[in-house]
N, C-alpha and C positions, 0 to 999 in steps of 0.2 A: 041801411043793410051793414051788418058786420062782418068784413072779411077776416079770414083766418091769418094770424101772423105768422110769418117765417122771416127769418134772418138769414140772409146770405154772407159769407165771409166776402171781403173787399177783394178785388183782382190782386193778382201778386205784383208788387212792385217790378218795374223794369230796373235792372241794375246796369248803370251804365259801363260801358265794356273797359273805359279807361281808368275808372273806379275799381273795378273788378281786378284788373291786373297790377294796380298798384299795392291793393289789399294782398292780392296772391303772391306777389315778388316778396313780400315779409315773412312768409310762412314755409320753412323747409318741407312740409309735409305735402306741399302740392307740387314740389319738382318733379317726383315721379309718378303724379296723379295722371291714369288713362282719361281720356277725352271723355268716354261714357261716364266715369264716375265724377269727374270735373262738371260735366252737365248735371248729374243728381245734385251734387253739392251746392250748384248755384241755384236749383230750385230749392234745395232745403233751407238755405240761407237767406233766400227772397222771402219763404214763408216766416222763416223764424225773424226777420225784420218786420214783416207785417204785424205778427202775432205778439211778439214779445217786448214789452218795455225795457230797455237798456237805461238805467238810472246810476249816473255817477255820484258818489257820495264825498263829504268832506273838501269840496272844492275842487274835485278832479274833473277836469274836461275831456271829452273823447270827441275827436273828430271824425268824420264820415268813415274814413280809411280803418280807423281804430274800431269803430263799431263794427264794421263789415268783418274785421278780421274775427273779432269777438262772434260773431254769429257764425264765421265759418267754421272756428275751432270747436264752436259747440257743436257744429253739425257733422264734423268729419266722423264721429261714431255711430252714426246714423247711417252712413252711405249703404249699408246691406239691409239694416232692420228698417228703414223708410221712416216716412214722416209722422207714423204713430209715435213714435219715440220723443217728439215735440208736445205730446199732451199731457197735462196735468199740471201746468204752470205756466205764469204769464210774465214773471219779472225776473231780470237778472240785475243784480245790484253789484256796484264794482266799487270798492274802496281803493285808495291810492298805495297803501301799504297793507301790511297784515293787520287784522283787527281784532277787537277782544269781545268776548262774549260772557256773559254772567251763566255760570251752571249751578245748578242744585241737586242734590240726593238725600233723600231720606233714607237712614239706614235701618237694619233690622230692630234696632232698640228705639227707633221712632227719632232720632236725632238727626236735625237737617243740616247738612253740610253745605255751604257756597263757597264758590272758588270763581277764578277769572281764568279762560282759555284764552291763548293767542292763535288765530287762526289764520290760515292763507286761503281757505275756500271753506265751503259748506253748502249742502244741498238738503233743503227744507222737505221732509215728506210729501207735505201738502202746501209748499210754498215756494218761495223763489231760489233761484240759484246763487249765490254770493261767492264773489271773487277778488283777491287782491290783485290789482293791474301790475304792481311790481313783479308780483311772481309771475303772472302770465308772460310779462316780457323776459324774465329771466328764462323761463321755458323756452321761449322763442329764439333767445340768443344761443343756449345751450340745448338744443332739442334731442339730444343723445345720451342724455346724463340720467336716465331712468325716472324723471319726474315730469308731470304733465298734469298741473293741478285742473285743468280742463277738462280732460278725458276723465280724471278721478271723479268729478262731481256729475259730470253726465253719467257716468255707470250708473252713480246712485240713483239718479233720476229713472235708468233703465230699469235698474233692480225694484224699484217702487212701482212700477206699472201694473203689476199682476197684484198688489195690495199688500204685499210682505218684504220688507227689507232683509232677505235673507242669503243674498249672494247668487241669487238665481233670477236672471230677468223672464220674462216671459217666451217661452219655447215649445214648440212641438214636443208632446208627451214624451215620446222615445228618446228624444234629443236630451230633454230635460232630466229623465233618471240618470242617462250616462254623465251628462254634465254634473249633476249633482253628486253621484259617486266619485267621479274624478277629483273634483274641486275639494271635496270633504277629505279626501285620502292625501292630498298635497297639503291643505290648510293645516289637517293634522301633525303631518310631518314638521311644517313649518313652526307650529307652535311647540313642537317638543325640541328642536333647535334653540328657539327662543327660550325656553324654561332651563335648557342645559347651558346656556351662554355660550352657543356655537355662533360661529359667523353665518349670516344667511346670505344667499344670493341677490335676495330683493329686501326691500325696505322692511325690517322687523315691524314696523307699526301694522303690516298685513295680518299680525296674528291678534291684532285687537279683536277682530269678530269676523264671520264669512263675509259679512257684506263689505267691511274694509279690505279682505282678503282679495275680492273680486275687484274693489276700485283701484286697488294697487297693483294687480296684475293688469289692469288695464292701462295704468300709466306705462308700463312696461312694455305693452304692446305697440304702444305709440312712440316710446321713446328708449327703449333699449330691448328689443324683441329678441336678438341673440341670446341675451342671457336667460331670458324666460323660457327659450327653448330649450337650453342646455340644463338647466335647474328644474324645469317643469313641463316636459314635452306634452304630456297630455293636455294641460292647462293652456298650453299656448297653442295647440290644434284647436280646441274650441274657440278661442278669441280668434283666431284667423279666420274661421267658418262664419263667427258672429260678426266681426268688424271688418273682415276682408284682409288680402295680404296687407302685412306691415309697410307703411309708407317711406320707413327710413331704413329697410332692410339692408 
């Protein structure tokens, strides 16, 4: 007799209380985290550690506390969105420092251009998240400087969940329409400032594309929400609804 095959996920690993406290103590974002949100983060981080493979590269070693901190940072943007934000990828690659990737592009004349980029983070649409450990540590040490590479890359993963990298994650229809309108208006204004050589309140890299605009604004939500609220109040309001109250406000 042939039994139907079914696969159940393993139970969530129990996170030791002492380990959790050690990891949390090193993350400034958790100092104002309410108990119910911390409970959600703990469940998400536990699921992350069960389902994702954290692979240090180039001789980097990560202990249990550091691995848990990475899981916690990756899950902070999911506190309101939920566990669905973990879908679609299975590996976190961690380099000791910024890393190089080879790029290529075929122009309209059929000429192939190749070059190297130095990156501190990358999220493949259908693959892993890649991080520079040195830059993760820098963001932890200076959490209010407007940069958070982990939040940036997780924003890309959330963006990709609906099958399109366009700066709009999966949302209810009415909210999605308002989000797209408000983000597009703010993005076009930022692009105009960058094109005219004016100083911008947020990293001008956000003008690269709508998806980078969403990711950079996400960084500000987690690391410099006041600047984002002042410069782009509608965008800040959407992100507060999506991610929850800023943890470093």
